[in-house]
C-alpha positions in Angstrom: 13.9 16.6 16.9 12.2 18.8 14.4 8.4 18.9 14.6 6.6 18.2 11.4 4.1 20.8 10.3 3.7 19.5 6.7 2.2 16.0 6.4 4.5 13.5 4.5 3.5 10.0 3.3 5.7 7.2 2.1 3.9 5.0 -0.4 5.6 1.8 -1.4 5.1 0.6 -5.0 3.7 4.0 -6.1 5.1 4.3 -9.6 1.9 2.6 -11.0 -1.5 1.2 -10.2 -3.1 1.6 -6.8 0.1 3.0 -5.3 0.3 5.8 -7.9 -3.3 6.6 -7.4 -2.8 6.8 -3.7 0.2 9.0 -4.0 -1.6 11.4 -6.3 -4.8 11.5 -4.2 -2.9 12.2 -1.1 -1.1 15.1 -2.9 -4.5 16.4 -4.0 -5.4 16.5 -0.2 -2.3 18.5 0.6 0.1 15.7 1.6 3.7 15.5 0.4 4.9 12.1 -0.9 7.9 9.8 -0.9 7.3 7.6 -3.9 9.1 4.2 -4.2 9.6 2.0 -7.2 11.2 -1.3 -7.9 12.4 -0.9 -11.5 10.3 1.7 -13.2 12.3 4.9 -12.4 10.8 6.8 -15.3 7.3 6.1 -14.2 8.1 7.0 -10.7 9.7 10.3 -11.8 6.5 11.0 -13.8 4.4 10.6 -10.6 6.8 13.0 -8.8 6.3 15.5 -11.6 2.5 15.2 -11.3 2.7 15.8 -7.6 5.0 18.8 -7.9 2.6 20.2 -10.5 0.0 20.3 -7.7 2.3 22.4 -5.6 3.4 19.6 -3.3 6.8 18.2 -2.6 7.8 14.7 -3.7 10.8 12.5 -4.4 11.2 9.0 -5.8 13.4 6.3 -4.1 14.3 2.8 -5.4 13.1 0.0 -3.1 13.1 -3.8 -3.6 10.6 -4.7 -1.0 11.5 -8.4 -1.3 15.2 -7.9 -0.3 15.4 -7.3 3.5 19.2 -6.7 3.2 18.6 -3.4 1.4 16.3 -2.0 4.0 18.9 -0.4 6.2 20.3 1.5 3.2 16.8 2.5 2.2 16.1 4.0 5.6 19.4 6.0 5.2 18.0 7.4 1.9 14.7 8.3 3.6 16.5 10.1 6.3 18.6 12.0 3.8 15.6 13.2 1.7 13.6 14.1 4.8 16.5 16.4 5.8 17.3 17.7 2.3 13.8 18.3 1.1 11.7 18.9 4.2 14.3 19.8 6.8 12.8 17.3 9.2 13.7 13.8 10.6 10.4 11.9 10.4 7.3 11.4 8.2 3.7 10.8 9.1 2.1 8.1 7.0 3.4 4.7 5.8 1.3 2.9 3.1 2.6 -0.6 2.5 1.3 -1.0 -1.0 4.1 -2.7 -3.0 3.1 -6.2 -4.2 2.7 -8.7 -7.0 0.1 -11.1 -8.0 0.6 -14.8 -8.7 -2.5 -16.8 -9.8 -2.0 -20.5 -9.8 -4.0 -23.5 -8.5 -2.9 -24.8 -5.1 -1.6 -28.0 -6.7 0.6 -26.1 -9.1 2.0 -23.4 -6.8 5.7 -24.0 -6.4 8.0 -23.2 -3.5 9.5 -20.5 -5.6 6.1 -18.9 -6.1 5.3 -19.1 -2.4 8.6 -17.7 -1.3 8.4 -14.8 -3.8 4.9 -13.9 -2.6 5.9 -14.2 1.1 9.1 -12.1 0.7 7.2 -9.2 -0.9 3.7 -9.4 0.6 4.4 -10.5 4.2 8.1 -10.7 5.3 9.0 -7.5 3.4 6.1 -5.6 5.0 7.0 -6.9 8.4 10.6 -5.9 8.4 10.4 -2.7 6.3 7.8 -1.4 8.8 10.1 -2.4 11.6 13.1 -0.6 10.1 11.0 2.6 9.3 9.6 2.9 12.8 12.4 5.3 13.8 11.4 7.7 11.1 7.7 7.6 11.6 6.4 10.4 13.8 4.6 9.5 17.1 0.9 10.0 16.3 1.4 8.9 12.7 -0.5 6.2 10.8 0.3 3.0 8.9 -2.0 1.5 6.3 -1.3 -2.1 5.1 -2.9 -3.3 1.8 -4.7 -6.6 1.9 -7.3 -8.0 -0.5 -10.9 -9.1 -0.6 -9.4 -12.6 -1.3 -8.6 -12.9 2.4 -12.4 -13.0 3.0 -13.9 -14.7 -0.1 -12.1 -17.4 -2.1 -11.5 -17.8 -5.8 -9.5 -20.6 -7.3 -5.9 -19.8 -8.0 -5.1 -17.4 -5.1 -4.4 -19.7 -2.2 -0.8 -18.5 -1.6 -1.7 -14.8 -2.3 -4.7 -14.9 -0.1 -2.8 -16.6 2.7 -0.1 -13.9 2.7 -2.7 -11.2 2.8 -4.5 -13.0 5.7 -1.1 -12.7 7.5 -1.0 -9.0 6.8 -4.4 -8.6 8.4 -3.3 -10.3 11.6 -0.1 -8.4 11.6 -2.0 -5.2 11.4 -3.8 -5.9 14.6 -0.6 -6.7 16.4 1.0 -3.5 15.1 -2.0 -1.5 16.3 -1.7 -3.0 19.7 2.1 -2.7 20.1 2.4 0.8 18.5 -0.4 2.2 20.5 1.9 3.6 23.1 3.3 5.8 20.4 -0.2 6.8 19.3 0.4 5.3 15.8 -2.8 3.9 14.3 -2.5 0.9 12.0 -5.2 -0.3 9.7 -5.8 -2.6 6.7 -7.5 -1.6 3.4 -8.7 -4.6 1.5 -9.5 -3.8 -2.1 -11.8 -5.9 -4.2 -11.2 -6.5 -7.9 -9.8 -3.4 -9.5 -9.2 -2.4 -13.1 -5.4 -2.0 -13.1 -2.5 -3.8 -14.8 -2.1 -6.0 -11.6 -2.0 -9.7 -12.4 -1.5 -9.0 -16.1 -4.5 -6.7 -16.2 -7.1 -9.5 -16.3 -9.8 -7.7 -14.4 -9.4 -4.7 -16.7 -8.9 -6.4 -20.0 -10.9 -9.7 -19.8 -14.5 -8.6 -20.4 -16.0 -11.9 -19.3 -14.2 -11.7 -16.0 -15.1 -8.0 -15.7 -18.8 -8.7 -16.3 -18.8 -11.6 -13.8 -17.2 -9.6 -11.0 -19.7 -6.7 -11.7 -22.6 -9.2 -11.4 -21.3 -10.3 -8.0 -20.8 -6.8 -6.7 -23.6 -5.0 -4.9 -22.8 -1.7 -6.5 -22.8 -3.4 -10.0 -19.4 -2.6 -11.3 -15.7 -3.4 -11.0 -13.6 -1.1 -8.9 -11.3 1.5 -10.3 -8.1 2.9 -8.8 -9.8 6.1 -7.6 -12.0 4.0 -5.3 -8.9 2.8 -3.4 -6.7 5.9 -3.4 -9.6 7.9 -2.2 -10.4 5.4 0.6 -6.8 5.4 1.8 -6.6 9.2 1.8 -9.9 9.4 3.7 -8.6 6.9 6.3 -5.6 9.1 6.9 -7.6 12.2 7.5 -8.0 13.7 10.9 -11.7 12.7 10.9 -10.6 9.1 11.0 -7.9 9.3 13.7 -9.8 7.0 16.1 -10.0 4.1 13.6 -7.4 1.6 14.7 -6.6 -2.1 14.2 -9.4 -2.5 11.6 -9.8 -4.3 8.3 -11.7 -2.1 5.9 -12.8 -3.8 2.7 -13.2 -1.5 -0.3 -14.9 -3.7 -2.8 -18.3 -2.2 -3.6 -19.8 -5.2 -1.8 -18.3 -8.2 -3.6 -19.8 -11.6 -2.8 -22.0 -10.4 0.0 
């Protein structure tokens, strides 16, 4: 099997938001990137173009992270681009970022809402990671994205927070079971971030923005650079001994 010399990351849901920021930040740090998108092919290709402009290699692949039946075909695509673009058989870093937000009171959350969140946020992450293990290099890293809402509670996020709580437990099990391959697995848990996630409420609702800032030790709402930079730092060689941890990146929300 070909030994990787150039670091390669696969970032799910990286055509926009935190995934896009993570992909671009990793590229700035010298990492090549496999970008995935659900439906926004043009946006994903724009991210690829930005990465290539930095002198790094990148490719965009379509992925529906809620549809487990498509995962085998996705792995075949990953294998193909690794061979065609990098002349290798494995990549180094998997960042499970793809997700959606549903904000509803517990009493109004439907089974359809619950299942949609579970399929994308928990079940999809579980089985996509399982399928991709064959193309992750020994000594690689996995970063799962959780949320501050798995620690503190705000009305309307019972299902979302529960799924992310599951991700945090899964992370510890993966760290334990993949240790024999020297694969470190950690969770990054963002606080409230100014993106279009959840309809852009944190970014666009000034009252909400002001409230969150008032409850955050550093006195502001987070921005995408706060998260992409943290993920890139976690994947650096300086942090190779961090494993099985939940790292909240929230500026100190609700301390």
